[in-house]
N, C-alpha and C positions, 0 to 999 in steps of 0.2 A: 602515388600508390605504394611505392616501396617503403616509405616512412610509416604508413599505417600498418603494413605487414610486419615491419620490424618491431613496432610497439606491441602488436598482438603477440608475436613470438616471445618477446621479453616477458610479458605477463603470463603467458601460457607456461613457459618454462619455470617461472617463479612459483606458480601455483602447483605445478606437478611435483616440484622438489620439496614442498612443504610437508612437515610431519604434524606438528602441533597446530599449525594454522588451519589445516583441513578440519580438525575437530572444532576449532573456534568458529569457523565459517558455518559449520553445520549447526552449532548452537545458535548463532545469530539468525540463520534462516528459519529455524524452528520457532524462535521467539517472534519473528516478524509474521509468520503464518498465524501464530496464536493471537497476536495483537490485532492484526488486520482482518482476519477471517472470522475467527471464533468470537472475539469480543464484539465485533460489529454486528454479527448475526444475532447474538443473544441479548446484548445489552443496549444496542442503539437501533431500535426499530425505526422504520420509515414513518414518522409521525404524520407527515403531510399526506402521504399516499393512503394511509389507513383512515384518516379522519375527514378527508375532503375528496369529492368525486371528480371535479374538473380542475384544469389548470388555472382557470380564472379564480375559483374559490381559494386555491392554494396561494396564488399571488396576492389576493386581497388579504388573506390572513397574515402573510409575511409582512406586507406593507403596514398593516394595522399594528403588528407587534413591534416593528421597528420605529414607528412614529409615536408610540405611547410615551 
């Protein structure tokens, strides 16, 4: 348990003493939010959920598309 605590403290102290790194991490997190939340919601709708009513219809469609 002590080794896990030492690793945690090592990284915590490193992140606290960062100056430029904090801004870079903020940019990375903003980009991830944009990529995964906004793009998924607007550009990748749930095709199977909107076009088929039951799970059986969805699975039949997927199998048909894969075996063509």
